[in-house]
All heavy atoms as TSV, in Angstrom:
chain	resi	resn	atom	element	x	y	z
A	1	MET	N	N	39.376	14.742	-10.190
A	1	MET	CA	C	38.061	15.000	-9.617
A	1	MET	C	C	37.999	14.276	-8.256
A	1	MET	O	O	38.188	13.080	-8.180
A	1	MET	CB	C	36.994	14.450	-10.563
A	1	MET	CG	C	35.634	14.696	-10.119
A	1	MET	SD	S	34.205	14.188	-11.073
A	1	MET	CE	C	34.681	14.247	-12.775
A	2	ASP	N	N	37.648	15.022	-7.243
A	2	ASP	CA	C	37.539	14.398	-5.973
A	2	ASP	C	C	36.094	13.910	-5.626
A	2	ASP	O	O	35.215	14.136	-6.433
A	2	ASP	CB	C	38.073	15.371	-4.858
A	2	ASP	CG	C	37.219	16.611	-4.765
A	2	ASP	OD1	O	36.465	16.923	-5.682
A	2	ASP	OD2	O	37.319	17.297	-3.707
A	3	TYR	N	N	35.965	13.335	-4.464
A	3	TYR	CA	C	34.688	12.765	-4.088
A	3	TYR	C	C	33.548	13.767	-3.929
A	3	TYR	O	O	32.415	13.593	-4.311
A	3	TYR	CB	C	34.889	12.001	-2.805
A	3	TYR	CG	C	33.666	11.224	-2.362
A	3	TYR	CD1	C	33.210	10.130	-3.073
A	3	TYR	CD2	C	32.983	11.596	-1.178
A	3	TYR	CE1	C	32.089	9.452	-2.676
A	3	TYR	CE2	C	31.918	10.869	-0.759
A	3	TYR	CZ	C	31.433	9.811	-1.509
A	3	TYR	OH	O	30.291	9.123	-1.088
A	4	GLY	N	N	33.922	14.982	-3.382
A	4	GLY	CA	C	32.935	16.015	-3.194
A	4	GLY	C	C	32.342	16.548	-4.530
A	4	GLY	O	O	31.179	16.798	-4.682
A	5	THR	N	N	33.258	16.679	-5.520
A	5	THR	CA	C	32.770	17.147	-6.826
A	5	THR	C	C	31.844	16.077	-7.446
A	5	THR	O	O	30.798	16.444	-8.087
A	5	THR	CB	C	33.992	17.414	-7.780
A	5	THR	OG1	O	34.881	18.314	-7.105
A	5	THR	CG2	C	33.545	17.989	-9.082
A	6	LEU	N	N	32.194	14.816	-7.341
A	6	LEU	CA	C	31.362	13.731	-7.874
A	6	LEU	C	C	30.012	13.750	-7.196
A	6	LEU	O	O	28.976	13.599	-7.919
A	6	LEU	CB	C	32.106	12.415	-7.650
A	6	LEU	CG	C	31.420	11.196	-8.291
A	6	LEU	CD1	C	31.353	11.317	-9.794
A	6	LEU	CD2	C	32.136	9.928	-7.883
A	7	ARG	N	N	29.967	13.929	-5.908
A	7	ARG	CA	C	28.696	13.993	-5.186
A	7	ARG	C	C	27.877	15.175	-5.656
A	7	ARG	O	O	26.639	15.089	-5.754
A	7	ARG	CB	C	28.931	14.057	-3.669
A	7	ARG	CG	C	29.393	12.752	-3.118
A	7	ARG	CD	C	29.630	12.872	-1.635
A	7	ARG	NE	N	28.422	13.277	-0.949
A	7	ARG	CZ	C	28.339	13.436	0.358
A	7	ARG	NH1	N	29.412	13.260	1.108
A	7	ARG	NH2	N	27.229	13.792	0.958
A	8	GLY	N	N	28.539	16.292	-5.933
A	8	GLY	CA	C	27.857	17.495	-6.435
A	8	GLY	C	C	27.187	17.247	-7.777
A	8	GLY	O	O	26.084	17.617	-8.045
A	9	PHE	N	N	27.962	16.607	-8.691
A	9	PHE	CA	C	27.391	16.283	-10.031
A	9	PHE	C	C	26.211	15.321	-9.915
A	9	PHE	O	O	25.206	15.426	-10.589
A	9	PHE	CB	C	28.442	15.688	-10.938
A	9	PHE	CG	C	29.422	16.700	-11.463
A	9	PHE	CD1	C	30.781	16.361	-11.513
A	9	PHE	CD2	C	29.004	17.918	-11.913
A	9	PHE	CE1	C	31.681	17.307	-11.972
A	9	PHE	CE2	C	29.914	18.851	-12.412
A	9	PHE	CZ	C	31.262	18.525	-12.438
A	10	PHE	N	N	26.361	14.312	-9.041
A	10	PHE	CA	C	25.288	13.361	-8.816
A	10	PHE	C	C	24.026	14.051	-8.223
A	10	PHE	O	O	22.933	13.778	-8.670
A	10	PHE	CB	C	25.710	12.231	-7.831
A	10	PHE	CG	C	24.720	11.153	-7.699
A	10	PHE	CD1	C	24.443	10.295	-8.723
A	10	PHE	CD2	C	24.056	11.003	-6.484
A	10	PHE	CE1	C	23.528	9.292	-8.588
A	10	PHE	CE2	C	23.123	10.000	-6.339
A	10	PHE	CZ	C	22.845	9.148	-7.396
A	11	ALA	N	N	24.224	15.002	-7.319
A	11	ALA	CA	C	23.084	15.710	-6.778
A	11	ALA	C	C	22.389	16.551	-7.828
A	11	ALA	O	O	21.151	16.658	-7.915
A	11	ALA	CB	C	23.527	16.599	-5.612
A	12	LEU	N	N	23.171	17.224	-8.694
A	12	LEU	CA	C	22.591	17.987	-9.786
A	12	LEU	C	C	21.822	17.112	-10.767
A	12	LEU	O	O	20.780	17.463	-11.307
A	12	LEU	CB	C	23.672	18.764	-10.493
A	12	LEU	CG	C	24.217	19.987	-9.748
A	12	LEU	CD1	C	25.385	20.617	-10.558
A	12	LEU	CD2	C	23.159	21.013	-9.540
A	13	LEU	N	N	22.382	15.949	-11.089
A	13	LEU	CA	C	21.693	14.980	-11.916
A	13	LEU	C	C	20.361	14.559	-11.336
A	13	LEU	O	O	19.330	14.581	-12.082
A	13	LEU	CB	C	22.560	13.758	-12.144
A	13	LEU	CG	C	21.948	12.648	-13.030
A	13	LEU	CD1	C	21.774	13.121	-14.418
A	13	LEU	CD2	C	22.823	11.405	-12.920
A	14	ILE	N	N	20.306	14.216	-10.097
A	14	ILE	CA	C	19.039	13.832	-9.463
A	14	ILE	C	C	18.072	14.969	-9.414
A	14	ILE	O	O	16.887	14.789	-9.673
A	14	ILE	CB	C	19.304	13.350	-7.994
A	14	ILE	CG1	C	20.228	12.077	-8.024
A	14	ILE	CG2	C	18.089	13.079	-7.237
A	14	ILE	CD1	C	19.623	10.877	-8.757
A	15	LEU	N	N	18.537	16.190	-9.146
A	15	LEU	CA	C	17.657	17.351	-9.130
A	15	LEU	C	C	17.072	17.603	-10.548
A	15	LEU	O	O	15.922	17.840	-10.692
A	15	LEU	CB	C	18.446	18.583	-8.677
A	15	LEU	CG	C	17.648	19.933	-8.683
A	15	LEU	CD1	C	16.458	19.866	-7.711
A	15	LEU	CD2	C	18.573	21.082	-8.378
A	16	ALA	N	N	17.899	17.495	-11.564
A	16	ALA	CA	C	17.442	17.690	-12.929
A	16	ALA	C	C	16.414	16.612	-13.311
A	16	ALA	O	O	15.385	16.944	-13.920
A	16	ALA	CB	C	18.611	17.628	-13.910
A	17	LEU	N	N	16.635	15.356	-12.935
A	17	LEU	CA	C	15.634	14.322	-13.217
A	17	LEU	C	C	14.343	14.580	-12.509
A	17	LEU	O	O	13.271	14.345	-13.048
A	17	LEU	CB	C	16.221	12.955	-12.797
A	17	LEU	CG	C	17.309	12.379	-13.686
A	17	LEU	CD1	C	17.854	11.120	-13.082
A	17	LEU	CD2	C	16.751	12.125	-15.087
A	18	PHE	N	N	14.374	15.017	-11.257
A	18	PHE	CA	C	13.206	15.396	-10.503
A	18	PHE	C	C	12.394	16.485	-11.201
A	18	PHE	O	O	11.218	16.390	-11.379
A	18	PHE	CB	C	13.565	15.812	-9.071
A	18	PHE	CG	C	12.371	16.234	-8.301
A	18	PHE	CD1	C	11.464	15.318	-7.765
A	18	PHE	CD2	C	12.203	17.608	-8.063
A	18	PHE	CE1	C	10.378	15.772	-7.038
A	18	PHE	CE2	C	11.106	18.031	-7.324
A	18	PHE	CZ	C	10.219	17.138	-6.790
A	19	ILE	N	N	13.084	17.505	-11.616
A	19	ILE	CA	C	12.386	18.644	-12.311
A	19	ILE	C	C	11.819	18.157	-13.631
A	19	ILE	O	O	10.630	18.510	-13.984
A	19	ILE	CB	C	13.420	19.817	-12.522
A	19	ILE	CG1	C	13.757	20.420	-11.190
A	19	ILE	CG2	C	12.833	20.856	-13.494
A	19	ILE	CD1	C	14.872	21.429	-11.256
A	20	ILE	N	N	12.464	17.326	-14.375
A	20	ILE	CA	C	11.973	16.774	-15.643
A	20	ILE	C	C	10.687	15.975	-15.404
A	20	ILE	O	O	9.686	16.121	-16.109
A	20	ILE	CB	C	12.981	15.975	-16.364
A	20	ILE	CG1	C	14.123	16.899	-16.923
A	20	ILE	CG2	C	12.429	15.118	-17.498
A	20	ILE	CD1	C	15.330	16.185	-17.447
A	21	ILE	N	N	10.684	15.087	-14.335
A	21	ILE	CA	C	9.530	14.287	-14.013
A	21	ILE	C	C	8.387	15.141	-13.597
A	21	ILE	O	O	7.203	14.893	-14.006
A	21	ILE	CB	C	9.897	13.234	-12.935
A	21	ILE	CG1	C	10.823	12.187	-13.569
A	21	ILE	CG2	C	8.621	12.568	-12.407
A	21	ILE	CD1	C	11.435	11.228	-12.553
A	22	VAL	N	N	8.601	16.182	-12.805
A	22	VAL	CA	C	7.512	17.064	-12.370
A	22	VAL	C	C	6.920	17.833	-13.586
A	22	VAL	O	O	5.677	17.893	-13.719
A	22	VAL	CB	C	8.028	18.065	-11.306
A	22	VAL	CG1	C	7.026	19.155	-11.036
A	22	VAL	CG2	C	8.329	17.336	-10.017
A	23	ILE	N	N	7.755	18.318	-14.464
A	23	ILE	CA	C	7.280	19.040	-15.619
A	23	ILE	C	C	6.485	18.036	-16.523
A	23	ILE	O	O	5.408	18.413	-17.005
A	23	ILE	CB	C	8.439	19.671	-16.414
A	23	ILE	CG1	C	9.016	20.881	-15.606
A	23	ILE	CG2	C	7.950	20.140	-17.812
A	23	ILE	CD1	C	10.280	21.427	-16.197
A	24	TRP	N	N	6.931	16.847	-16.703
A	24	TRP	CA	C	6.276	15.866	-17.504
A	24	TRP	C	C	4.895	15.500	-16.932
A	24	TRP	O	O	3.892	15.469	-17.627
A	24	TRP	CB	C	7.115	14.613	-17.638
A	24	TRP	CG	C	6.455	13.443	-18.264
A	24	TRP	CD1	C	6.228	13.260	-19.627
A	24	TRP	CD2	C	5.829	12.343	-17.615
A	24	TRP	NE1	N	5.584	12.091	-19.801
A	24	TRP	CE2	C	5.355	11.497	-18.614
A	24	TRP	CE3	C	5.718	11.936	-16.274
A	24	TRP	CZ2	C	4.676	10.326	-18.293
A	24	TRP	CZ3	C	5.093	10.797	-15.987
A	24	TRP	CH2	C	4.574	9.954	-16.999
A	25	SER	N	N	4.857	15.317	-15.624
A	25	SER	CA	C	3.566	14.914	-14.991
A	25	SER	C	C	2.503	15.991	-14.938
A	25	SER	O	O	1.377	15.688	-14.915
A	25	SER	CB	C	3.853	14.318	-13.597
A	25	SER	OG	O	4.389	15.353	-12.771
A	26	TYR	N	N	2.986	17.267	-14.887
A	26	TYR	CA	C	2.030	18.317	-14.822
A	26	TYR	C	C	1.753	19.037	-16.140
A	26	TYR	O	O	1.117	20.051	-16.231
A	26	TYR	CB	C	2.445	19.398	-13.810
A	26	TYR	CG	C	2.195	18.981	-12.372
A	26	TYR	CD1	C	3.231	18.437	-11.575
A	26	TYR	CD2	C	0.940	19.043	-11.827
A	26	TYR	CE1	C	2.968	18.042	-10.303
A	26	TYR	CE2	C	0.645	18.643	-10.570
A	26	TYR	CZ	C	1.714	18.178	-9.758
A	26	TYR	OH	O	1.455	17.756	-8.485
A	27	SER	N	N	2.258	18.487	-17.225
A	27	SER	CA	C	2.046	19.043	-18.540
A	27	SER	C	C	0.626	18.869	-18.997
A	27	SER	O	O	-0.066	17.889	-18.637
A	27	SER	CB	C	3.028	18.463	-19.577
A	27	SER	OG	O	2.693	17.142	-19.830
A	28	LYS	N	N	0.093	19.792	-19.786
A	28	LYS	CA	C	-1.280	19.739	-20.194
A	28	LYS	C	C	-1.537	18.567	-21.138
A	28	LYS	O	O	-2.617	18.060	-21.242
A	28	LYS	CB	C	-1.687	21.022	-20.881
A	28	LYS	CG	C	-1.736	22.164	-19.906
A	28	LYS	CD	C	-2.165	23.465	-20.596
A	28	LYS	CE	C	-2.170	24.593	-19.580
A	28	LYS	NZ	N	-2.596	25.849	-20.197
A	29	LYS	N	N	-0.526	18.099	-21.866
A	29	LYS	CA	C	-0.659	17.029	-22.814
A	29	LYS	C	C	-0.939	15.727	-22.077
A	29	LYS	O	O	-1.627	14.820	-22.590
A	29	LYS	CB	C	0.611	16.849	-23.613
A	29	LYS	CG	C	0.874	17.990	-24.586
A	29	LYS	CD	C	2.156	17.729	-25.345
A	29	LYS	CE	C	2.479	18.922	-26.231
A	29	LYS	NZ	N	3.757	18.706	-26.925
A	30	ARG	N	N	-0.468	15.507	-20.838
A	30	ARG	CA	C	-0.637	14.279	-20.125
A	30	ARG	C	C	-1.930	14.285	-19.265
A	30	ARG	O	O	-2.317	13.267	-18.775
A	30	ARG	CB	C	0.575	14.094	-19.163
A	30	ARG	CG	C	1.869	14.051	-19.818
A	30	ARG	CD	C	2.100	12.802	-20.653
A	30	ARG	NE	N	1.867	11.601	-19.852
A	30	ARG	CZ	C	1.767	10.393	-20.300
A	30	ARG	NH1	N	1.800	10.218	-21.579
A	30	ARG	NH2	N	1.534	9.387	-19.541
A	31	LYS	N	N	-2.552	15.458	-19.124
A	31	LYS	CA	C	-3.743	15.528	-18.229
A	31	LYS	C	C	-4.868	14.517	-18.656
A	31	LYS	O	O	-5.395	13.841	-17.818
A	31	LYS	CB	C	-4.260	16.967	-18.225
A	31	LYS	CG	C	-5.443	17.105	-17.233
A	31	LYS	CD	C	-5.896	18.551	-17.160
A	31	LYS	CE	C	-7.030	18.812	-16.292
A	31	LYS	NZ	N	-7.689	17.801	-15.632
A	32	SER	N	N	-5.141	14.453	-19.934
A	32	SER	CA	C	-6.254	13.599	-20.377
A	32	SER	C	C	-5.918	12.125	-20.092
A	32	SER	O	O	-6.780	11.354	-19.707
A	32	SER	CB	C	-6.549	13.834	-21.847
A	32	SER	OG	O	-5.420	13.469	-22.607
A	33	SER	N	N	-4.697	11.737	-20.351
A	33	SER	CA	C	-4.347	10.325	-20.102
A	33	SER	C	C	-4.332	9.990	-18.586
A	33	SER	O	O	-4.750	8.941	-18.217
A	33	SER	CB	C	-2.998	9.961	-20.707
A	33	SER	OG	O	-1.966	10.671	-20.173
A	34	PHE	N	N	-3.907	10.933	-17.782
A	34	PHE	CA	C	-3.984	10.707	-16.351
A	34	PHE	C	C	-5.409	10.659	-15.871
A	34	PHE	O	O	-5.764	9.866	-14.967
A	34	PHE	CB	C	-3.190	11.759	-15.587
A	34	PHE	CG	C	-1.704	11.589	-15.671
A	34	PHE	CD1	C	-0.858	12.698	-15.794
A	34	PHE	CD2	C	-1.123	10.346	-15.553
A	34	PHE	CE1	C	0.500	12.544	-15.848
A	34	PHE	CE2	C	0.281	10.189	-15.675
A	34	PHE	CZ	C	1.062	11.293	-15.787
A	35	ASP	N	N	-6.293	11.539	-16.386
A	35	ASP	CA	C	-7.703	11.490	-16.004
A	35	ASP	C	C	-8.366	10.203	-16.409
A	35	ASP	O	O	-9.115	9.594	-15.668
A	35	ASP	CB	C	-8.459	12.671	-16.681
A	35	ASP	CG	C	-8.130	14.006	-16.024
A	35	ASP	OD1	O	-7.605	14.004	-14.907
A	35	ASP	OD2	O	-8.345	15.046	-16.647
A	36	ASN	N	N	-8.008	9.673	-17.615
A	36	ASN	CA	C	-8.501	8.386	-18.030
A	36	ASN	C	C	-8.072	7.263	-17.162
A	36	ASN	O	O	-8.865	6.328	-16.830
A	36	ASN	CB	C	-8.179	8.098	-19.512
A	36	ASN	CG	C	-8.855	9.042	-20.454
A	36	ASN	OD1	O	-9.882	9.565	-20.187
A	36	ASN	ND2	N	-8.290	9.173	-21.612
A	37	ALA	N	N	-6.813	7.278	-16.754
A	37	ALA	CA	C	-6.329	6.303	-15.845
A	37	ALA	C	C	-6.981	6.335	-14.458
A	37	ALA	O	O	-7.288	5.310	-13.898
A	37	ALA	CB	C	-4.776	6.448	-15.689
A	38	ALA	N	N	-7.269	7.547	-14.014
A	38	ALA	CA	C	-7.946	7.692	-12.716
A	38	ALA	C	C	-9.375	7.178	-12.799
A	38	ALA	O	O	-9.882	6.555	-11.861
A	38	ALA	CB	C	-7.926	9.138	-12.294
A	39	LYS	N	N	-10.057	7.391	-13.895
A	39	LYS	CA	C	-11.428	6.951	-14.037
A	39	LYS	C	C	-11.544	5.465	-14.335
A	39	LYS	O	O	-12.589	4.858	-14.134
A	39	LYS	CB	C	-12.144	7.751	-15.170
A	39	LYS	CG	C	-12.320	9.203	-14.806
A	39	LYS	CD	C	-12.893	9.943	-16.018
A	39	LYS	CE	C	-12.933	11.441	-15.713
A	39	LYS	NZ	N	-13.404	12.163	-16.844
A	40	SER	N	N	-10.479	4.837	-14.815
A	40	SER	CA	C	-10.534	3.433	-15.217
A	40	SER	C	C	-10.781	2.554	-14.006
A	40	SER	O	O	-11.350	1.482	-14.134
A	40	SER	CB	C	-9.231	3.020	-15.905
A	40	SER	OG	O	-8.175	3.010	-15.004
A	41	ILE	N	N	-10.376	2.953	-12.829
A	41	ILE	CA	C	-10.637	2.153	-11.627
A	41	ILE	C	C	-12.123	1.988	-11.410
A	41	ILE	O	O	-12.593	0.898	-11.112
A	41	ILE	CB	C	-9.985	2.860	-10.396
A	41	ILE	CG1	C	-8.494	2.911	-10.593
A	41	ILE	CG2	C	-10.349	2.133	-9.110
A	41	ILE	CD1	C	-7.758	3.754	-9.577
A	42	PHE	N	N	-12.889	3.066	-11.562
A	42	PHE	CA	C	-14.310	2.967	-11.372
A	42	PHE	C	C	-15.008	2.193	-12.487
A	42	PHE	O	O	-16.004	1.537	-12.268
A	42	PHE	CB	C	-14.908	4.379	-11.281
A	42	PHE	CG	C	-14.280	5.170	-10.140
A	42	PHE	CD1	C	-13.540	6.283	-10.357
A	42	PHE	CD2	C	-14.524	4.727	-8.826
A	42	PHE	CE1	C	-12.992	6.979	-9.295
A	42	PHE	CE2	C	-13.984	5.438	-7.756
A	42	PHE	CZ	C	-13.218	6.546	-7.987
A	43	GLU	N	N	-14.492	2.231	-13.731
A	43	GLU	CA	C	-15.056	1.526	-14.819
A	43	GLU	C	C	-14.886	0.027	-14.600
A	43	GLU	O	O	-15.810	-0.729	-14.891
A	43	GLU	CB	C	-14.369	1.897	-16.161
A	43	GLU	CG	C	-14.726	3.332	-16.560
A	43	GLU	CD	C	-13.878	3.780	-17.731
A	43	GLU	OE1	O	-13.030	3.018	-18.198
A	43	GLU	OE2	O	-14.087	4.931	-18.163
A	44	GLU	N	N	-13.824	-0.405	-14.009
A	44	GLU	CA	C	-13.600	-1.818	-13.729
A	44	GLU	C	C	-14.635	-2.305	-12.667
A	44	GLU	O	O	-15.180	-3.340	-12.770
A	44	GLU	CB	C	-12.203	-2.076	-13.253
A	44	GLU	CG	C	-11.179	-2.078	-14.291
A	44	GLU	CD	C	-9.779	-2.389	-13.776
A	44	GLU	OE1	O	-9.657	-2.834	-12.636
A	44	GLU	OE2	O	-8.850	-2.122	-14.491
A	45	ASP	N	N	-14.877	-1.456	-11.667
A	45	ASP	CA	C	-15.855	-1.824	-10.650
A	45	ASP	C	C	-17.207	-1.956	-11.227
A	45	ASP	O	O	-18.000	-2.871	-10.892
A	45	ASP	CB	C	-15.877	-0.754	-9.528
A	45	ASP	CG	C	-14.581	-0.813	-8.653
A	45	ASP	OD1	O	-13.910	-1.878	-8.699
A	45	ASP	OD2	O	-14.331	0.179	-7.971
A	46	ASP	N	N	-17.576	-1.051	-12.151
A	46	ASP	CA	C	-18.930	-1.108	-12.778
A	46	ASP	C	C	-19.026	-2.365	-13.599
A	46	ASP	O	O	-20.069	-3.029	-13.617
A	46	ASP	CB	C	-19.136	0.073	-13.691
A	46	ASP	CG	C	-19.294	1.378	-12.869
A	46	ASP	OD1	O	-19.575	1.317	-11.668
A	46	ASP	OD2	O	-19.137	2.455	-13.496
A	47	ARG	N	N	-17.995	-2.781	-14.306
A	47	ARG	CA	C	-18.016	-4.003	-15.102
A	47	ARG	C	C	-18.158	-5.216	-14.238
A	47	ARG	O	O	-18.910	-6.162	-14.530
A	47	ARG	CB	C	-16.726	-4.147	-15.967
A	47	ARG	CG	C	-16.653	-3.233	-17.088
A	47	ARG	CD	C	-15.460	-3.492	-17.937
A	47	ARG	NE	N	-14.992	-2.236	-18.509
A	47	ARG	CZ	C	-13.737	-1.954	-18.690
A	47	ARG	NH1	N	-12.794	-2.746	-18.372
A	47	ARG	NH2	N	-13.403	-0.745	-19.211
A	48	LYS	N	N	-17.451	-5.250	-13.069
A	48	LYS	CA	C	-17.547	-6.402	-12.169
A	48	LYS	C	C	-18.936	-6.456	-11.614
A	48	LYS	O	O	-19.495	-7.571	-11.427
A	48	LYS	CB	C	-16.535	-6.246	-11.056
A	48	LYS	CG	C	-15.093	-6.472	-11.534
A	48	LYS	CD	C	-14.140	-6.349	-10.389
A	48	LYS	CE	C	-12.709	-6.499	-10.826
A	48	LYS	NZ	N	-11.713	-6.301	-9.796
A	49	GLU	N	N	-19.548	-5.361	-11.254
A	49	GLU	CA	C	-20.911	-5.414	-10.691
A	49	GLU	C	C	-21.877	-5.890	-11.735
A	49	GLU	O	O	-22.771	-6.672	-11.435
A	49	GLU	CB	C	-21.276	-3.971	-10.191
A	49	GLU	CG	C	-20.594	-3.537	-8.971
A	49	GLU	CD	C	-20.951	-2.135	-8.581
A	49	GLU	OE1	O	-21.786	-1.515	-9.195
A	49	GLU	OE2	O	-20.341	-1.611	-7.549
A	50	LYS	N	N	-21.784	-5.489	-12.965
A	50	LYS	CA	C	-22.662	-5.944	-14.020
A	50	LYS	C	C	-22.493	-7.446	-14.258
A	50	LYS	O	O	-23.446	-8.148	-14.400
A	50	LYS	CB	C	-22.415	-5.184	-15.328
A	50	LYS	CG	C	-22.887	-3.745	-15.272
A	50	LYS	CD	C	-22.600	-3.036	-16.567
A	50	LYS	CE	C	-22.979	-1.546	-16.450
A	50	LYS	NZ	N	-22.683	-0.859	-17.720
A	51	ASN	N	N	-21.249	-7.957	-14.238
A	51	ASN	CA	C	-20.987	-9.336	-14.406
A	51	ASN	C	C	-21.594	-10.171	-13.260
A	51	ASN	O	O	-22.210	-11.200	-13.461
A	51	ASN	CB	C	-19.539	-9.633	-14.550
A	51	ASN	CG	C	-18.942	-9.172	-15.837
A	51	ASN	OD1	O	-19.705	-9.052	-16.858
A	51	ASN	ND2	N	-17.653	-9.023	-15.901
A	52	ASN	N	N	-21.503	-9.653	-12.036
A	52	ASN	CA	C	-22.086	-10.306	-10.892
A	52	ASN	C	C	-23.582	-10.330	-10.972
A	52	ASN	O	O	-24.227	-11.360	-10.609
A	52	ASN	CB	C	-21.615	-9.671	-9.599
A	52	ASN	CG	C	-20.179	-9.924	-9.264
A	52	ASN	OD1	O	-19.579	-10.882	-9.791
A	52	ASN	ND2	N	-19.581	-9.104	-8.460
A	53	GLU	N	N	-24.193	-9.250	-11.383
A	53	GLU	CA	C	-25.625	-9.198	-11.538
A	53	GLU	C	C	-26.090	-10.203	-12.599
A	53	GLU	O	O	-27.094	-10.915	-12.424
A	53	GLU	CB	C	-26.091	-7.780	-11.936
A	53	GLU	CG	C	-25.994	-6.818	-10.835
A	53	GLU	CD	C	-26.325	-5.396	-11.256
A	53	GLU	OE1	O	-26.721	-5.198	-12.468
A	53	GLU	OE2	O	-26.162	-4.441	-10.462
A	54	GLN	N	N	-25.378	-10.283	-13.695
A	54	GLN	CA	C	-25.749	-11.227	-14.761
A	54	GLN	C	C	-25.639	-12.678	-14.284
A	54	GLN	O	O	-26.508	-13.501	-14.549
A	54	GLN	CB	C	-24.888	-10.997	-16.011
A	54	GLN	CG	C	-25.170	-9.737	-16.748
A	54	GLN	CD	C	-24.218	-9.460	-17.842
A	54	GLN	OE1	O	-23.309	-10.217	-18.065
A	54	GLN	NE2	N	-24.470	-8.378	-18.576
A	55	GLU	N	N	-24.599	-12.956	-13.526
A	55	GLU	CA	C	-24.417	-14.349	-13.020
A	55	GLU	C	C	-25.497	-14.714	-12.055
A	55	GLU	O	O	-26.007	-15.816	-12.037
A	55	GLU	CB	C	-23.014	-14.440	-12.414
A	55	GLU	CG	C	-21.926	-14.485	-13.409
A	55	GLU	CD	C	-20.544	-14.462	-12.718
A	55	GLU	OE1	O	-20.455	-14.667	-11.527
A	55	GLU	OE2	O	-19.542	-14.324	-13.462
A	56	THR	N	N	-25.886	-13.762	-11.189
A	56	THR	CA	C	-26.890	-14.099	-10.204
A	56	THR	C	C	-28.260	-14.218	-10.880
A	56	THR	O	O	-29.075	-15.021	-10.417
A	56	THR	CB	C	-26.952	-13.009	-9.070
A	56	THR	OG1	O	-27.172	-11.734	-9.668
A	56	THR	CG2	C	-25.742	-13.025	-8.237
A	57	ASN	N	N	-28.523	-13.479	-11.927
A	57	ASN	CA	C	-29.798	-13.575	-12.633
A	57	ASN	C	C	-29.930	-14.943	-13.335
A	57	ASN	O	O	-31.030	-15.473	-13.401
A	57	ASN	CB	C	-29.962	-12.460	-13.657
A	57	ASN	CG	C	-30.202	-11.119	-12.970
A	57	ASN	OD1	O	-30.652	-11.073	-11.815
A	57	ASN	ND2	N	-29.975	-10.038	-13.701
A	58	LYS	N	N	-28.851	-15.501	-13.746
A	58	LYS	CA	C	-28.896	-16.751	-14.425
A	58	LYS	C	C	-29.200	-17.924	-13.443
A	58	LYS	O	O	-29.812	-18.912	-13.799
A	58	LYS	CB	C	-27.554	-17.097	-15.125
A	58	LYS	CG	C	-27.285	-16.210	-16.320
A	58	LYS	CD	C	-25.944	-16.549	-16.864
A	58	LYS	CE	C	-25.575	-15.564	-18.036
A	58	LYS	NZ	N	-24.233	-15.813	-18.588
A	59	ASN	N	N	-28.793	-17.739	-12.182
A	59	ASN	CA	C	-28.970	-18.732	-11.193
A	59	ASN	C	C	-30.384	-18.759	-10.595
A	59	ASN	O	O	-30.780	-19.734	-10.010
A	59	ASN	CB	C	-27.975	-18.626	-10.038
A	59	ASN	CG	C	-26.542	-18.866	-10.524
A	59	ASN	OD1	O	-26.406	-19.598	-11.507
A	59	ASN	ND2	N	-25.606	-18.279	-9.857
A	60	VAL	N	N	-31.132	-17.684	-10.788
A	60	VAL	CA	C	-32.461	-17.592	-10.227
A	60	VAL	C	C	-33.507	-18.349	-10.951
A	60	VAL	O	O	-33.589	-18.684	-11.977
A	60	VAL	CB	C	-32.895	-16.088	-10.072
A	60	VAL	CG1	C	-34.285	-16.014	-9.592
A	60	VAL	CG2	C	-31.946	-15.399	-9.135
Protein backbone atom coordinates (compact mmCIF):
# COMPACT_ATOMS: atom_id res chain seq x y z
CA MET A 1 0.00 0.00 0.00
CA ASP A 2 1.51 3.29 -1.03
CA TYR A 3 1.11 6.74 0.45
CA GLY A 4 -1.56 7.86 -2.04
CA THR A 5 -3.82 4.92 -1.21
CA LEU A 6 -3.42 5.59 2.51
CA ARG A 7 -4.36 9.24 2.01
CA GLY A 8 -7.41 8.12 0.01
CA PHE A 9 -8.59 5.83 2.80
CA PHE A 10 -8.04 8.58 5.35
CA ALA A 11 -10.04 11.04 3.22
CA LEU A 12 -12.91 8.54 2.94
CA LEU A 13 -12.84 7.99 6.70
CA ILE A 14 -13.05 11.72 7.39
CA LEU A 15 -15.87 12.10 4.85
CA ALA A 16 -17.81 9.22 6.43
CA LEU A 17 -17.39 10.72 9.91
CA PHE A 18 -18.60 14.09 8.64
CA ILE A 19 -21.71 12.54 7.08
CA ILE A 20 -22.45 10.59 10.28
CA ILE A 21 -22.17 13.74 12.41
CA VAL A 22 -24.43 15.71 10.06
CA ILE A 23 -27.06 12.96 10.05
CA TRP A 24 -26.86 12.68 13.85
CA SER A 25 -27.19 16.43 14.40
CA TYR A 26 -30.14 16.87 12.03
CA SER A 27 -32.09 13.79 13.15
CA LYS A 28 -35.57 14.38 14.52
CA LYS A 29 -34.74 12.49 17.72
CA ARG A 30 -32.10 15.09 18.68
CA LYS A 31 -34.24 18.16 17.90
CA SER A 32 -35.90 18.36 21.31
CA SER A 33 -32.63 18.06 23.22
CA PHE A 34 -30.98 20.71 21.04
CA ASP A 35 -33.98 23.01 21.53
CA ASN A 36 -33.77 22.53 25.30
CA ALA A 37 -30.05 23.30 25.24
CA ALA A 38 -30.68 26.45 23.21
CA LYS A 39 -33.37 27.64 25.63
CA SER A 40 -31.30 26.86 28.72
CA ILE A 41 -29.16 29.94 28.14
CA PHE A 42 -32.17 32.19 28.64
CA GLU A 43 -33.36 30.22 31.67
CA GLU A 44 -30.04 30.85 33.40
CA ASP A 45 -30.35 34.59 32.73
CA ASP A 46 -33.86 34.61 34.21
CA ARG A 47 -32.64 32.81 37.34
CA LYS A 48 -29.76 35.26 37.78
CA GLU A 49 -32.11 38.24 37.43
CA LYS A 50 -34.49 36.79 40.02
CA ASN A 51 -31.62 36.15 42.43
CA ASN A 52 -30.36 39.71 41.96
CA GLU A 53 -33.83 41.11 42.57
CA GLN A 54 -34.18 39.07 45.75
CA GLU A 55 -30.79 40.18 47.03
CA THR A 56 -31.51 43.84 46.39
CA ASN A 57 -34.92 43.60 48.08
CA LYS A 58 -33.28 42.24 51.23
CA ASN A 59 -30.91 45.18 51.39
CA VAL A 60 -33.64 47.84 51.16
